[in-house]
Steps between C-alpha positions, in 0.01 A plus 500: 500500500633846408543709810189712559487821703215620722513845659376553855419849622513453877369801692553508875418760762868599534649414160416377154686289247481383145636145478547245225412134539689278257376146438657237275246226567686364805674771699356837592729798558409842633691820441437852623493759223399819678436594862345818633384644829137531600349684794183700558528877523319712756301781338292710739475210743402237239733215394503455121683247282722658234318324217648679201852484640450124529373483142807686371723251683303206359547638149875540565515136611312379193733699276798329663330161455446568130866589456612185683255237371333639190259260329550228765254683727166319499289695749491736795292498819469713813472398863459742790377538855129470570215726619609830333332623182460772241179632350445563129228732378250393236733623225789288629701774674667445837316727742755529781818345631426181700515545877727274706349246738689643799316831462287592798177556306362156590505561876153412625387364163429150634247640747331698222479187287353291781230763555372407153578128489611275784853371543365145477326573169814658351697189592234259372498683166878523454686266738759775539683615810417839647772755443425871513712547188283271281362653181141486626586740786712722277200539269277583795751764611495654151120487502483659846720789387276574202803472274422591136711214353262236635197686364664528156653151493431256220735218610693391805839347422731352760867598476606213273178540296588867453842416357357226279263766365793735435677220312210360297217752512274227646330567834477159672443400861729202558359244742779461758526877537123550517490252787697743722223761488257328742238549231541170310280199573736198486215255437361677194836639389331835438455829680264495797206702376347459845783696666533752217128581530493504881792742516372722222806456280465571125441167326639609166861531616535125553591320178494136396731275703782365283705191597881488514651365180275715280669675209369857479654555158815664365672805640338824392663624178637808678650283776650257249650792309643666811644182649610320184310184598323350198238223493494482881180395677374643828408199716339503844710310756375446851494879520496513878864455594425229756306297242806504275731417790291197600517363146880498543495303828728200430276253683705190575216263586125472492249278662234323297306715257494860616577429867828686510722439802678837485426863560673808367620836621547765235747713689559865422369826644205282599506132587211315334463157659254242375410189304368438152149350489276391212201697633438789742470418869243727662395401851488630857865416573630680191285797601608497865871470421477761222641285221435581137403317182683660207494373146801307371601386154338201326175548691653443842440691822772636726382458860737726684563762764681831464780542751718805531833405348834664430318834535596501869872480424477732199347772713755455779775528238340820365485668841855405590627627166353840583684480832831439325523119511537379143432129561469267205295179538806286569611725785151501652493120500845482658383732777185291547697175523718653771196596713365274774222276365130513592517789744207709374207396281238720335202440275640602159144564379421755770314793334756748633768336285307556177642847428684636807707814491781323685501120477778430757329726754163336438650151545656611828171652616307178425759299693464721808119494481507119508723484808828443316818702482539697179790386280813688612692482171432515130588132469257409778224698326553312173517167684173581677335572164637185332413266787153652525447433130617138534264447793214651302574248226467226762165636615366522144631149420289366786191672365566372147532142616169527682332652195619237252478210747850360451860551602707717270840336481713781360503871440607651168630856530527689174586859416749749635480364853675181387825699507458550874651176629445603861125544451474173305672308779286672762190398303614136499578512874180677604271288278691173558478428127761478226520816292586501129608849391499615138473617239575861588327650195187287533259773394675581172561129432132421554402791275718365217389140556134598462588667170680180392189297588287741296740457205482121525868465586418355845200272551367608839583612855636158600751504216586862577600397853713220361679758286561715810643205693758417236583861413567682829708434814308425820616516862381262773465585871435227753331586833726504805337395828481783753226518762526877524306534174193332650510732801537802271205379291283502813607859570402604147164319531422699815582824321291410194204414723488848651 
């Protein structure tokens, strides 16, 4: 097979990349073509994404790809974070820059929603976890403000949908991304008209749900001309970044049929921990433990829980940099390894850690409020954050096993967090399960693999995972017995119960 090239536009909340996936029929290779920064900007107290700056960087990446690979490029697809969106007017013009999910406009939006429709009904309709940043509450906040863009809107496009529209001219609502809105009914696979009506949202902005693997058509002529990419299709991957990452999980074993004996953690700014199921699981336990049913590729469901991830360390690093400590990640991990283990534990999902002004100070404050000594050094602060994350993984693993009714024998960690050997070992120790870490670039790999499936170069998700296993290095971490983890888990459980 002649080597074929698939381009992944991978947009994250802190950076974006254009990457090339090269496949010769056996081995898959991934190369970064262009990387660029991404961060929301504060304008008059509102956090906006720099949409057109991102588009200019995407175009620069595609130009570089055309120079490097020419006619070998088959297709391009975009993955991004969930919940955020842009609004097009009825003439197809972008009405305003998308607002970032960490913006404060959704404060109190859950209560406003539940005044119109009960929490139980929202969950029964969507099977989604309750996060104040979900699209449903962002839309309510826009509605509450009387914002003209919502009144003039013709279509709602999630972030990856928006960039697919810029590439192809086709406005499509991809299924995995739509499932992050808390407005999609996972049983019907369509928007919940019941919720849309109850909340008074404009029906017309919600378009037809389109599955991953759909070819939207060629690049717009102007885009093809500007980038130099000819005869290139725009193909929907699992457009939600976690959906793409899960496709790239190099599952080493399965039980009979679809009874998988593994779970995954997609580790980055967030940690998304869950299992892949053939159908949604919507019951009292999922509701009580605030798990979520998000759409996966090939008709699967991702039963998972959002856990705060490397965000804790990223924000500590940011504060210390302002104070004159220019720590890189390696130095932070060295400092953490030198700190005394399991001294202070916090709930990494505490609401005050969502967007604090000073993350190290907030961690110290939470420690004191729970009867513990605040970390005395930078290394101790990072160790507290890492151990707290590992213990949260253990807690969520217990819930997952109860939900699926079987023991999960191993944990696959994919994404940027696989480079953090200390966290991976802590996860194995806290959860008392082997951890398989890798690949690092799971999201971009999964994006490209879905394009290869759409092109007929790979048969299905099972074969895609075989390709990942033989193409990328994996690291194994065995659990080390230490009774202090169990005691620390009990401390975290008491905090979470408050």
